[in-house]
C-alpha positions in Angstrom: 84.1 92.9 99.0 83.3 90.8 96.2 83.6 87.0 97.0 86.8 86.3 95.0 88.0 88.5 97.2 87.5 87.2 100.6 88.5 83.5 99.1 92.1 85.5 98.7 91.8 87.2 101.8 90.9 83.9 103.7 94.0 82.1 101.5 96.7 84.6 101.7 95.8 84.2 105.9 96.3 80.9 105.7 99.1 80.6 103.6 101.0 83.6 105.9 100.3 81.4 109.0 102.0 78.2 106.7 104.7 80.0 106.1 105.4 81.4 109.8 105.7 78.4 111.4 108.9 77.9 113.0 109.5 74.6 111.5 108.0 75.7 107.8 110.0 75.5 104.6 109.5 77.3 102.0 107.1 75.0 100.7 105.1 74.6 103.5 102.6 77.1 102.1 102.0 75.3 98.5 98.9 73.3 99.6 97.0 76.4 100.0 98.0 78.0 96.5 97.6 74.4 94.9 93.7 74.7 96.0 93.7 78.4 94.8 94.8 77.4 91.3 92.7 74.1 91.3 90.0 76.6 91.9 90.8 79.3 89.7 94.1 79.1 88.3 97.9 79.1 88.2 98.2 82.9 87.8 95.5 83.7 90.5 97.8 82.5 93.0 99.4 85.7 92.5 96.7 87.3 94.0 97.0 85.4 97.1 100.9 86.7 96.9 99.6 90.3 96.3 97.6 90.4 99.5 100.4 88.7 101.1 102.9 91.3 100.4 100.6 94.7 100.6 99.0 93.5 104.1 100.9 91.1 106.4 104.7 92.0 104.5 104.2 95.6 104.3 102.3 96.0 108.1 104.8 93.8 109.8 108.0 94.7 108.1 110.2 96.5 110.7 111.7 99.8 109.9 115.4 98.6 109.3 114.0 96.8 106.5 111.9 99.6 105.0 113.2 102.0 102.3 113.6 106.0 103.2 110.0 106.5 101.8 108.4 103.6 104.2 107.9 100.9 101.7 109.4 97.5 102.7 112.5 97.2 100.6 112.6 93.6 99.0 116.7 93.9 98.4 116.4 94.3 102.2 114.4 91.4 102.9 115.4 88.6 100.2 119.1 89.9 99.0 120.1 89.1 95.4 122.3 86.4 96.6 119.5 84.5 97.9 118.2 84.2 93.5 121.5 82.9 92.8 121.5 80.1 95.6 117.9 79.5 94.9 119.3 78.8 90.7 121.8 76.6 92.1 119.5 74.4 94.4 117.4 74.1 91.8 120.0 73.1 89.4 121.1 70.3 91.9 117.6 69.8 92.6 117.2 68.9 88.8 120.2 66.9 88.5 119.5 64.5 91.4 115.6 64.2 90.2 116.2 63.6 86.5 119.7 62.1 86.6 121.2 65.4 84.4 124.5 66.7 84.6 124.6 70.1 86.5 125.8 72.1 83.4 122.2 70.5 82.1 120.4 71.7 85.3 122.0 74.9 85.1 120.9 75.4 81.5 117.6 74.3 82.7 117.6 76.9 85.5 118.7 79.8 83.1 115.3 81.0 82.2 114.5 81.1 86.0 116.8 83.3 86.9 115.5 85.5 83.8 112.2 85.1 85.5 113.1 85.8 89.0 114.7 89.3 88.1 110.9 89.9 86.6 109.7 88.9 89.8 111.7 90.7 91.9 111.1 93.7 90.0 107.3 93.0 90.1 107.1 92.6 93.6 108.7 95.8 95.0 106.1 97.5 92.4 103.6 95.7 94.3 105.0 96.7 97.6 105.5 100.3 96.5 101.7 101.0 95.4 100.7 99.9 98.8 100.4 103.4 100.4 98.7 104.7 97.2 95.1 103.3 98.7 92.6 102.0 96.0 94.4 103.6 93.3 97.7 101.4 93.8 95.3 98.1 94.2 94.5 98.3 90.8 98.0 98.9 89.9 98.9 96.0 91.8 96.4 93.8 89.8 98.2 95.8 86.8 101.6 94.6 87.8 100.8 91.3 88.9 98.6 90.5 85.4 101.3 91.4 83.4 103.5 87.8 84.4 99.9 86.2 83.5 102.0 84.1 80.7 105.3 83.4 82.6 104.7 80.2 85.0 108.5 80.9 86.2 107.9 84.5 87.1 104.9 83.4 88.7 107.0 80.3 90.8 109.5 83.2 91.9 107.2 85.7 93.2 105.8 82.9 95.2 109.0 82.1 96.7 110.2 85.5 97.1 106.7 86.5 99.0 107.7 83.1 101.1 111.0 84.7 101.9 109.5 87.4 102.6 107.0 86.2 105.2 109.3 84.3 106.6 112.0 87.4 107.4 109.1 89.3 108.8 107.6 87.0 110.7 111.9 85.9 111.9 112.0 89.7 112.6 109.2 90.0 115.2 110.6 87.1 117.2 108.9 83.8 118.3 105.9 84.7 120.0 105.8 88.0 119.1 102.4 90.1 118.1 102.2 90.9 114.3 102.2 94.9 113.9 98.4 94.4 111.9 95.2 93.9 114.1 
């Protein structure tokens, strides 16, 4: 394995451990991603998310959160109403931090809602590629590359992956051994 992917693998493990702790917030793994972005770029954080999705979420996802073909179903892992809640929470945070009105804050997150839709589609497409082995991994790289110039979509992939990791960890129960070796 090339040295870059070894770094991605290590950071994906560190990120997932941070996200799976009982007292973790959706921001708990951000220091790992910040280091990866510092070393490579913000876009390259998607490789860490890709690894988390294709290895951890895919392997540990329980059957009731999968599609009939056995692929984790993002709609079951992270219901779409969570997107709306995230948008409203972001708007409120913007209002509180920058003193803007709620209307201004909602306008500021309008682009985030659109980007989250793109991210949701990309995340499901990544999960759909896992069963295809090496060919699927190549397609995953193409899928995440499509988001390279959209920081809002990259942020949404990070958020969706964090929620999916927490959902999978929660389904296993506290202290349960993960399905992967």
